[in-house]
N, CA, C and O atoms as a DFTB+ gen file, in Angstrom:
644 C
 N C O
     1  1      84.157      47.874     117.829
     2  2      84.821      49.174     117.853
     3  2      85.539      49.349     119.191
     4  3      84.979      49.067     120.251
     5  1      86.749      49.804     119.126
     6  2      87.540      50.002     120.334
     7  2      87.231      51.363     120.952
     8  3      86.813      52.293     120.262
     9  1      87.442      51.462     122.257
    10  2      87.305      52.758     122.929
    11  2      88.478      53.638     122.540
    12  3      89.572      53.137     122.284
    13  1      88.257      54.956     122.493
    14  2      89.363      55.856     122.157
    15  2      90.458      55.804     123.215
    16  3      90.213      55.466     124.373
    17  1      91.665      56.145     122.792
    18  2      92.815      56.133     123.686
    19  2      92.767      57.250     124.716
    20  3      91.894      58.117     124.673
    21  1      93.701      57.216     125.627
    22  2      93.759      58.216     126.700
    23  2      94.048      59.615     126.165
    24  3      93.723      60.606     126.820
    25  1      94.659      59.707     124.977
    26  2      94.983      61.013     124.413
    27  2      93.919      61.522     123.443
    28  3      94.136      62.529     122.769
    29  1      92.774      60.845     123.362
    30  2      91.686      61.283     122.488
    31  2      91.085      62.581     123.033
    32  3      90.919      62.735     124.243
    33  1      90.763      63.508     122.134
    34  2      90.267      64.831     122.553
    35  2      88.984      64.731     123.377
    36  3      88.849      65.418     124.390
    37  1      88.050      63.894     122.961
    38  2      86.796      63.773     123.696
    39  2      87.036      63.233     125.102
    40  3      86.419      63.700     126.059
    41  1      87.920      62.263     125.232
    42  2      88.232      61.711     126.562
    43  2      88.889      62.776     127.447
    44  3      88.590      62.858     128.638
    45  1      89.771      63.581     126.878
    46  2      90.439      64.638     127.645
    47  2      89.425      65.661     128.150
    48  3      89.460      66.050     129.317
    49  1      88.512      66.101     127.262
    50  2      87.522      67.118     127.647
    51  2      86.563      66.577     128.702
    52  3      86.284      67.263     129.686
    53  1      86.052      65.355     128.516
    54  2      85.128      64.808     129.511
    55  2      85.839      64.554     130.843
    56  3      85.225      64.667     131.904
    57  1      87.122      64.214     130.792
    58  2      87.890      64.065     132.026
    59  2      88.036      65.389     132.759
    60  3      87.980      65.429     133.988
    61  1      88.223      66.481     132.006
    62  2      88.321      67.812     132.615
    63  2      87.006      68.232     133.265
    64  3      87.003      68.929     134.279
    65  1      85.886      67.802     132.672
    66  2      84.580      68.173     133.217
    67  2      84.290      67.488     134.543
    68  3      83.617      68.056     135.404
    69  1      84.793      66.276     134.712
    70  2      84.554      65.539     135.948
    71  2      83.201      64.859     135.932
    72  3      82.525      64.853     134.903
    73  1      82.787      64.280     137.067
    74  2      81.497      63.576     137.109
    75  2      80.327      64.554     137.004
    76  3      80.447      65.730     137.345
    77  1      79.202      64.044     136.526
    78  2      78.006      64.881     136.368
    79  2      77.465      65.279     137.738
    80  3      77.476      64.488     138.681
    81  1      76.992      66.519     137.826
    82  2      76.389      67.004     139.065
    83  2      74.939      66.553     139.118
    84  3      74.381      66.124     138.108
    85  1      74.313      66.652     140.321
    86  2      72.907      66.259     140.421
    87  2      72.041      67.271     139.670
    88  3      72.432      68.422     139.479
    89  1      70.877      66.826     139.255
    90  2      69.984      67.665     138.467
    91  2      69.435      68.809     139.321
    92  3      69.129      68.625     140.499
    93  1      69.317      69.977     138.719
    94  2      68.818      71.164     139.413
    95  2      67.299      71.184     139.315
    96  3      66.721      70.812     138.294
    97  1      66.664      71.628     140.402
    98  2      65.199      71.744     140.386
    99  2      64.766      72.749     139.322
   100  3      65.481      73.715     139.056
   101  1      63.608      72.530     138.717
   102  2      63.133      73.365     137.617
   103  2      63.054      74.841     138.011
   104  3      63.405      75.696     137.199
   105  1      62.609      75.170     139.217
   106  2      62.487      76.574     139.631
   107  2      63.846      77.239     139.860
   108  3      63.921      78.467     139.894
   109  1      64.917      76.464     140.016
   110  2      66.263      77.006     140.177
   111  2      67.056      77.024     138.866
   112  3      68.181      77.520     138.815
   113  1      66.458      76.482     137.821
   114  2      67.117      76.392     136.531
   115  2      67.211      77.778     135.889
   116  3      66.210      78.491     135.816
   117  1      68.405      78.169     135.421
   118  2      68.635      79.471     134.807
   119  2      69.440      79.278     133.523
   120  3      70.247      78.354     133.422
   121  1      69.214      80.156     132.541
   122  2      70.018      80.036     131.309
   123  2      71.474      80.439     131.561
   124  3      71.754      81.348     132.342
   125  1      72.373      79.759     130.899
   126  2      73.798      80.016     131.030
   127  2      74.385      80.123     129.634
   128  3      74.058      79.324     128.756
   129  1      75.255      81.109     129.425
   130  2      75.958      81.237     128.155
   131  2      77.412      80.853     128.365
   132  3      78.112      81.435     129.194
   133  1      77.847      79.876     127.610
   134  2      79.231      79.418     127.708
   135  2      79.925      79.659     126.376
   136  3      79.500      79.118     125.355
   137  1      80.988      80.462     126.367
   138  2      81.737      80.610     125.115
   139  2      82.521      79.328     124.837
   140  3      83.192      78.799     125.724
   141  1      82.434      78.842     123.625
   142  2      83.127      77.613     123.265
   143  2      84.362      77.928     122.430
   144  3      84.329      78.816     121.578
   145  1      85.431      77.215     122.668
   146  2      86.640      77.352     121.877
   147  2      87.348      76.007     121.903
   148  3      87.065      75.154     122.744
   149  1      88.250      75.838     120.991
   150  2      89.006      74.599     120.918
   151  2      90.416      74.846     121.431
   152  3      91.085      75.780     120.987
   153  1      90.857      74.040     122.335
   154  2      92.223      74.200     122.844
   155  2      93.244      73.647     121.874
   156  3      94.445      73.835     122.067
   157  1      92.784      72.960     120.821
   158  2      93.695      72.350     119.865
   159  2      93.840      73.163     118.580
   160  3      94.600      72.770     117.695
   161  1      93.146      74.258     118.458
   162  2      93.264      75.107     117.272
   163  2      93.632      76.512     117.703
   164  3      93.214      76.976     118.763
   165  1      94.422      77.192     116.872
   166  2      94.720      78.589     117.161
   167  2      93.610      79.433     116.574
   168  3      93.086      79.119     115.505
   169  1      93.248      80.501     117.262
   170  2      92.144      81.341     116.815
   171  2      92.684      82.657     116.282
   172  3      93.768      83.101     116.660
   173  1      91.898      83.277     115.387
   174  2      92.227      84.612     114.914
   175  2      91.767      85.577     116.010
   176  3      90.623      85.489     116.456
   177  1      92.619      86.482     116.447
   178  2      92.203      87.433     117.470
   179  2      91.027      88.277     116.984
   180  3      90.881      88.529     115.788
   181  1      90.202      88.702     117.920
   182  2      89.056      89.536     117.584
   183  2      89.544      90.824     116.946
   184  3      90.321      91.563     117.551
   185  1      89.095      91.100     115.734
   186  2      89.572      92.254     114.980
   187  2      89.211      93.562     115.672
   188  3      89.997      94.509     115.661
   189  1      88.021      93.618     116.275
   190  2      87.607      94.848     116.960
   191  2      88.555      95.169     118.103
   192  3      88.996      96.309     118.254
   193  1      88.868      94.154     118.911
   194  2      89.785      94.371     120.025
   195  2      91.167      94.764     119.528
   196  3      91.835      95.604     120.130
   197  1      91.592      94.158     118.434
   198  2      92.895      94.490     117.868
   199  2      92.925      95.938     117.405
   200  3      93.908      96.647     117.622
   201  1      91.844      96.375     116.765
   202  2      91.801      97.749     116.261
   203  2      91.756      98.773     117.388
   204  3      92.258      99.885     117.228
   205  1      91.159      98.415     118.533
   206  2      91.086      99.341     119.656
   207  2      92.461      99.578     120.276
   208  3      92.711     100.643     120.841
   209  1      93.343      98.603     120.174
   210  2      94.661      98.750     120.774
   211  2      95.664      99.407     119.828
   212  3      96.834      99.563     120.178
   213  1      95.221      99.786     118.650
   214  2      96.090     100.369     117.635
   215  2      96.210     101.868     117.872
   216  3      95.244     102.521     118.268
   217  1      97.411     102.415     117.627
   218  2      97.619     103.822     117.965
   219  2      97.563     104.775     116.774
   220  3      97.354     105.970     116.983
   221  1      97.738     104.311     115.534
   222  2      97.712     105.239     114.405
   223  2      96.768     104.726     113.320
   224  3      96.456     103.536     113.285
   225  1      96.311     105.612     112.435
   226  2      95.431     105.180     111.337
   227  2      96.107     104.141     110.431
   228  3      95.451     103.225     109.936
   229  1      97.425     104.290     110.218
   230  2      98.137     103.312     109.392
   231  2      98.143     101.938     110.054
   232  3      98.007     100.922     109.372
   233  1      98.299     101.898     111.370
   234  2      98.275     100.619     112.075
   235  2      96.888      99.994     112.011
   236  3      96.764      98.775     111.891
   237  1      95.838     100.820     112.092
   238  2      94.472     100.313     111.975
   239  2      94.244      99.732     110.582
   240  3      93.654      98.660     110.445
   241  1      94.707     100.428     109.557
   242  2      94.570      99.951     108.183
   243  2      95.379      98.663     107.990
   244  3      94.929      97.734     107.320
   245  1      96.557      98.620     108.575
   246  2      97.419      97.433     108.509
   247  2      96.724      96.227     109.141
   248  3      96.717      95.140     108.563
   249  1      96.142      96.419     110.326
   250  2      95.454      95.342     111.028
   251  2      94.238      94.874     110.242
   252  3      93.975      93.675     110.153
   253  1      93.504      95.810     109.679
   254  2      92.345      95.469     108.860
   255  2      92.770      94.674     107.627
   256  3      92.122      93.691     107.268
   257  1      93.849      95.095     106.983
   258  2      94.361      94.406     105.800
   259  2      94.795      92.987     106.153
   260  3      94.536      92.044     105.405
   261  1      95.456      92.845     107.298
   262  2      95.898      91.529     107.740
   263  2      94.683      90.605     107.933
   264  3      94.721      89.438     107.543
   265  1      93.620      91.128     108.531
   266  2      92.400      90.343     108.720
   267  2      91.771      89.932     107.395
   268  3      91.314      88.800     107.240
   269  1      91.751      90.866     106.434
   270  2      91.202      90.552     105.109
   271  2      91.995      89.430     104.444
   272  3      91.413      88.508     103.872
   273  1      93.306      89.507     104.520
   274  2      94.150      88.508     103.859
   275  2      93.991      87.134     104.517
   276  3      93.938      86.118     103.824
   277  1      93.917      87.101     105.837
   278  2      93.709      85.826     106.530
   279  2      92.369      85.230     106.109
   280  3      92.271      84.030     105.851
   281  1      91.340      86.068     106.040
   282  2      90.026      85.578     105.612
   283  2      90.076      85.044     104.174
   284  3      89.493      84.003     103.870
   285  1      90.765      85.756     103.312
   286  2      90.908      85.316     101.914
   287  2      91.611      83.965     101.866
   288  3      91.168      83.061     101.158
   289  1      92.705      83.822     102.615
   290  2      93.456      82.564     102.615
   291  2      92.611      81.400     103.117
   292  3      92.714      80.286     102.603
   293  1      91.791      81.652     104.102
   294  2      90.946      80.583     104.636
   295  2      89.762      80.280     103.727
   296  3      89.196      79.189     103.792
   297  1      89.384      81.228     102.885
   298  2      88.222      81.042     102.011
   299  2      88.571      80.406     100.675
   300  3      87.770      79.650     100.124
   301  1      89.747      80.699     100.148
   302  2      90.141      80.163      98.848
   303  2      90.605      78.710      98.998
   304  3      91.134      78.332     100.044
   305  1      90.408      77.900      97.958
   306  2      90.938      76.532      98.008
   307  2      92.462      76.566      98.147
   308  3      93.116      77.380      97.496
   309  1      93.034      75.701      98.978
   310  2      94.483      75.731      99.226
   311  2      95.328      75.605      97.961
   312  3      96.405      76.195      97.881
   313  1      94.859      74.845      96.973
   314  2      95.658      74.680      95.757
   315  2      95.765      75.981      94.965
   316  3      96.662      76.116      94.133
   317  1      94.866      76.945      95.207
   318  2      94.937      78.234      94.506
   319  2      95.947      79.181      95.148
   320  3      96.401      80.120      94.494
   321  1      96.311      78.957      96.418
   322  2      97.164      79.901      97.139
   323  2      98.522      79.328      97.531
   324  3      99.397      80.077      97.965
   325  1      98.713      78.043      97.391
   326  2      99.943      77.402      97.875
   327  2     101.174      77.977      97.171
   328  3     101.259      77.966      95.943
   329  1     102.114      78.474      97.956
   330  2     103.376      78.973      97.434
   331  2     103.316      80.338      96.780
   332  3     104.299      80.765      96.175
   333  1     102.188      81.042      96.881
   334  2     102.058      82.352      96.254
   335  2     102.458      83.467      97.209
   336  3     102.373      83.315      98.428
   337  1     102.895      84.588      96.646
   338  2     103.175      85.777      97.457
   339  2     101.838      86.405      97.859
   340  3     100.794      86.049      97.312
   341  1     101.871      87.343      98.818
   342  2     100.638      88.020      99.237
   343  2      99.955      88.716      98.069
   344  3      98.734      88.644      97.925
   345  1     100.736      89.385      97.244
   346  2     100.168      90.096      96.093
   347  2      99.476      89.110      95.142
   348  3      98.396      89.400      94.627
   349  1     100.095      87.954      94.913
   350  2      99.501      86.944      94.035
   351  2      98.229      86.351      94.641
   352  3      97.275      86.060      93.920
   353  1      98.214      86.170      95.974
   354  2      97.017      85.669      96.643
   355  2      95.879      86.677      96.498
   356  3      94.736      86.297      96.241
   357  1      96.193      87.957      96.662
   358  2      95.171      88.998      96.509
   359  2      94.664      89.033      95.073
   360  3      93.465      89.192      94.842
   361  1      95.561      88.886      94.112
   362  2      95.145      88.835      92.706
   363  2      94.244      87.628      92.447
   364  3      93.270      87.729      91.701
   365  1      94.565      86.496      93.056
   366  2      93.706      85.307      92.933
   367  2      92.313      85.602      93.488
   368  3      91.307      85.225      92.887
   369  1      92.259      86.281      94.644
   370  2      90.966      86.607      95.260
   371  2      90.160      87.540      94.361
   372  3      88.956      87.354      94.187
   373  1      90.827      88.543      93.792
   374  2      90.135      89.507      92.932
   375  2      89.527      88.792      91.721
   376  3      88.413      89.115      91.308
   377  1      90.239      87.842      91.161
   378  2      89.762      87.156      89.955
   379  2      88.910      85.927      90.266
   380  3      88.506      85.213      89.348
   381  1      88.632      85.667      91.541
   382  2      87.844      84.491      91.937
   383  2      86.380      84.727      91.593
   384  3      85.736      85.590      92.190
   385  1      85.859      83.985      90.657
   386  2      84.505      84.210      90.132
   387  2      83.419      83.511      90.942
   388  3      82.256      83.908      90.874
   389  1      83.769      82.487      91.701
   390  2      82.768      81.700      92.415
   391  2      82.093      82.476      93.541
   392  3      80.896      82.309      93.774
   393  1      82.843      83.318      94.240
   394  2      82.292      84.050      95.387
   395  2      82.623      85.535      95.267
   396  3      83.781      85.923      95.421
   397  1      81.613      86.377      94.991
   398  2      81.888      87.810      94.844
   399  2      82.385      88.475      96.130
   400  3      83.062      89.501      96.066
   401  1      82.060      87.907      97.293
   402  2      82.549      88.473      98.560
   403  2      84.069      88.378      98.646
   404  3      84.728      89.301      99.125
   405  1      84.618      87.266      98.185
   406  2      86.076      87.104      98.202
   407  2      86.714      88.111      97.251
   408  3      87.760      88.686      97.552
   409  1      86.073      88.320      96.097
   410  2      86.587      89.313      95.138
   411  2      86.606      90.707      95.757
   412  3      87.575      91.448      95.595
   413  1      85.532      91.063      96.467
   414  2      85.473      92.381      97.121
   415  2      86.546      92.505      98.195
   416  3      87.184      93.550      98.325
   417  1      86.740      91.444      98.959
   418  2      87.782      91.481      99.992
   419  2      89.159      91.612      99.361
   420  3      90.026      92.305      99.893
   421  1      89.361      90.947      98.225
   422  2      90.621      91.071      97.496
   423  2      90.851      92.488      97.011
   424  3      91.961      93.010      97.113
   425  1      89.804      93.115      96.481
   426  2      89.910      94.514      96.032
   427  2      90.222      95.438      97.205
   428  3      91.052      96.340      97.089
   429  1      89.549      95.208      98.343
   430  2      89.810      96.030      99.540
   431  2      91.244      95.848     100.023
   432  3      91.920      96.820     100.360
   433  1      91.706      94.597     100.055
   434  2      93.076      94.331     100.499
   435  2      94.085      94.989      99.561
   436  3      95.082      95.546     100.021
   437  1      93.840      94.932      98.253
   438  2      94.756      95.554      97.281
   439  2      94.788      97.071      97.476
   440  3      95.856      97.681      97.434
   441  1      93.628      97.671      97.686
   442  2      93.568      99.124      97.907
   443  2      94.290      99.493      99.208
   444  3      95.020     100.482      99.260
   445  1      94.080      98.695     100.247
   446  2      94.753      98.956     101.526
   447  2      96.276      98.845     101.381
   448  3      97.014      99.666     101.926
   449  1      96.742      97.831     100.647
   450  2      98.187      97.690     100.428
   451  2      98.738      98.906      99.676
   452  3      99.822      99.398      99.989
   453  1      97.991      99.379      98.694
   454  2      98.428     100.555      97.937
   455  2      98.555     101.772      98.861
   456  3      99.537     102.510      98.788
   457  1      97.550     101.979      99.736
   458  2      97.584     103.109     100.678
   459  2      98.752     102.965     101.655
   460  3      99.465     103.932     101.924
   461  1      98.944     101.759     102.181
   462  2     100.026     101.543     103.142
   463  2     101.392     101.744     102.489
   464  3     102.332     102.215     103.130
   465  1     101.493     101.387     101.223
   466  2     102.758     101.599     100.514
   467  2     102.991     103.084     100.256
   468  3     104.123     103.556     100.359
   469  1     101.939     103.824      99.924
   470  2     102.070     105.271      99.719
   471  2     102.511     105.977     100.992
   472  3     103.270     106.945     100.942
   473  1     102.040     105.496     102.122
   474  2     102.404     106.088     103.408
   475  2     103.789     105.640     103.884
   476  3     104.297     106.154     104.881
   477  1     104.391     104.701     103.188
   478  2     105.702     104.203     103.581
   479  2     105.644     103.184     104.702
   480  3     106.669     102.866     105.306
   481  1     104.462     102.671     104.985
   482  2     104.277     101.712     106.075
   483  2     104.692     100.308     105.644
   484  3     105.179      99.529     106.464
   485  1     104.503      99.975     104.360
   486  2     104.893      98.694     103.783
   487  2     105.618      98.937     102.473
   488  3     105.563     100.035     101.919
   489  1     106.300      97.909     101.978
   490  2     107.010      98.033     100.707
   491  2     106.760      96.798      99.847
   492  3     106.864      95.664     100.313
   493  1     106.426      97.046      98.578
   494  2     106.255      95.920      97.661
   495  2     107.622      95.375      97.241
   496  3     107.718      94.266      96.717
   497  1     108.673      96.155      97.473
   498  2     110.026      95.723      97.123
   499  2     110.443      94.455      97.846
   500  3     111.183      93.638      97.298
   501  1     109.969      94.288      99.084
   502  2     110.289      93.073      99.836
   503  2     109.089      92.117      99.881
   504  3     109.012      91.233     100.734
   505  1     108.148      92.321      98.933
   506  2     106.934      91.501      98.850
   507  2     106.115      91.547     100.138
   508  3     105.535      90.547     100.560
   509  1     106.082      92.733     100.753
   510  2     105.303      92.944     101.981
   511  2     105.693      91.921     103.049
   512  3     104.829      91.320     103.689
   513  1     106.992      91.732     103.235
   514  2     107.522      90.676     104.114
   515  2     106.961      90.760     105.536
   516  3     106.587      89.743     106.118
   517  1     106.904      91.968     106.089
   518  2     106.411      92.122     107.468
   519  2     104.980      91.609     107.583
   520  3     104.644      90.886     108.520
   521  1     104.141      91.990     106.622
   522  2     102.746      91.560     106.634
   523  2     102.644      90.054     106.401
   524  3     101.827      89.382     107.031
   525  1     103.469      89.524     105.500
   526  2     103.443      88.086     105.207
   527  2     103.774      87.270     106.453
   528  3     103.139      86.251     106.723
   529  1     104.766      87.721     107.206
   530  2     105.148      87.015     108.430
   531  2     104.000      87.058     109.438
   532  3     103.673      86.042     110.051
   533  1     103.390      88.228     109.609
   534  2     102.312      88.354     110.586
   535  2     101.066      87.583     110.178
   536  3     100.373      87.030     111.033
   537  1     100.776      87.540     108.895
   538  2      99.633      86.749     108.424
   539  2      99.860      85.288     108.787
   540  3      98.937      84.605     109.231
   541  1     101.076      84.812     108.600
   542  2     101.400      83.443     108.979
   543  2     101.241      83.205     110.463
   544  3     100.746      82.155     110.874
   545  1     101.653      84.168     111.277
   546  2     101.556      84.039     112.729
   547  2     100.110      84.095     113.197
   548  3      99.730      83.383     114.127
   549  1      99.300      84.937     112.559
   550  2      97.932      85.146     113.022
   551  2      97.084      83.905     112.906
   552  3      96.210      83.688     113.746
   553  1      97.298      83.103     111.926
   554  2      96.389      81.992     111.891
   555  2      96.505      81.052     110.738
   556  3      96.437      79.838     110.931
   557  1      96.677      81.555     109.552
   558  2      96.585      80.635     108.420
   559  2      97.653      79.567     108.503
   560  3      97.339      78.378     108.454
   561  1      98.909      79.962     108.626
   562  2      99.974      78.971     108.672
   563  2      99.953      78.213     109.991
   564  3     100.212      77.010     110.024
   565  1      99.641      78.923     111.092
   566  2      99.558      78.250     112.388
   567  2      98.414      77.244     112.364
   568  3      98.549      76.127     112.865
   569  1      97.283      77.645     111.777
   570  2      96.127      76.762     111.680
   571  2      96.487      75.541     110.851
   572  3      96.183      74.415     111.243
   573  1      97.130      75.752     109.712
   574  2      97.478      74.627     108.847
   575  2      98.461      73.704     109.544
   576  3      98.307      72.484     109.506
   577  1      99.483      74.289     110.188
   578  2     100.501      73.450     110.793
   579  2      99.962      72.717     112.014
   580  3     100.412      71.608     112.303
   581  1      99.009      73.302     112.742
   582  2      98.457      72.588     113.891
   583  2      97.399      71.603     113.433
   584  3      97.079      70.663     114.161
   585  1      96.852      71.795     112.248
   586  2      95.825      70.914     111.739
   587  2      96.434      69.600     111.251
   588  3      95.863      68.531     111.470
   589  1      97.578      69.676     110.596
   590  2      98.182      68.480     109.997
   591  2      98.458      67.371     111.009
   592  3      98.051      66.236     110.762
   593  1      99.132      67.637     112.142
   594  2      99.376      66.545     113.090
   595  2      98.078      65.954     113.640
   596  3      97.983      64.743     113.844
   597  1      97.079      66.807     113.880
   598  2      95.805      66.294     114.382
   599  2      95.144      65.408     113.347
   600  3      94.590      64.362     113.686
   601  1      95.196      65.817     112.082
   602  2      94.615      65.031     111.013
   603  2      95.319      63.685     110.904
   604  3      94.667      62.651     110.760
   605  1      96.652      63.693     110.974
   606  2      97.404      62.443     110.898
   607  2      97.077      61.529     112.073
   608  3      96.939      60.319     111.896
   609  1      96.952      62.099     113.274
   610  2      96.618      61.307     114.448
   611  2      95.239      60.691     114.303
   612  3      95.043      59.509     114.584
   613  1      94.275      61.507     113.858
   614  2      92.906      61.008     113.696
   615  2      92.825      59.935     112.639
   616  3      92.167      58.914     112.840
   617  1      93.490      60.150     111.505
   618  2      93.426      59.149     110.437
   619  2      94.132      57.867     110.849
   620  3      93.675      56.778     110.502
   621  1      95.233      57.972     111.579
   622  2      95.918      56.765     112.012
   623  2      95.057      56.009     113.033
   624  3      95.045      54.778     113.037
   625  1      94.337      56.736     113.899
   626  2      93.446      56.097     114.855
   627  2      92.324      55.365     114.119
   628  3      91.977      54.237     114.469
   629  1      91.756      56.017     113.092
   630  2      90.673      55.400     112.341
   631  2      91.153      54.184     111.550
   632  3      90.430      53.195     111.423
   633  1      92.372      54.261     111.020
   634  2      92.869      53.136     110.228
   635  2      93.181      51.917     111.102
   636  3      93.167      50.789     110.611
   637  1      93.460      52.131     112.380
   638  2      93.740      51.011     113.286
   639  2      92.468      50.246     113.624
   640  3      92.525      49.056     113.933
   641  1      91.314      50.920     113.569
   642  2      90.049      50.283     113.976
   643  2      89.341      49.637     112.834
   644  3      88.268      49.062     113.018
């Protein structure tokens, strides 16, 4: 087996860490909490923080709906959602029999879209274009598009060995 290349993720991370420090004495040892994240994947922003920065009830409902739709897209099999409009994706979630949580989220998202349309915040006439664009930006499409090159790189590395 060959060693990974210089651009391998594990090699990059261990290089950033540097050499190991000397061991700490047991009486000086303290628990440490380190938040972990991947620099190679885009993350969904924390919904609570997003809602705190919102100025109107419609914006809060909009942000909540966007989070529900992103969760639905990540939960449903890709072949069920590929090329569908937001309304069709929500309908798929509502009729999804395997997981009742996804169905409930679909019902909530549909109700939220109805409320936002009544308030004039969104329009079904343009297939909720503003929301569709933001859902793509928030994570699902960004996640998919950043995932593909990494997958191709990993598979090509594995096929060489």
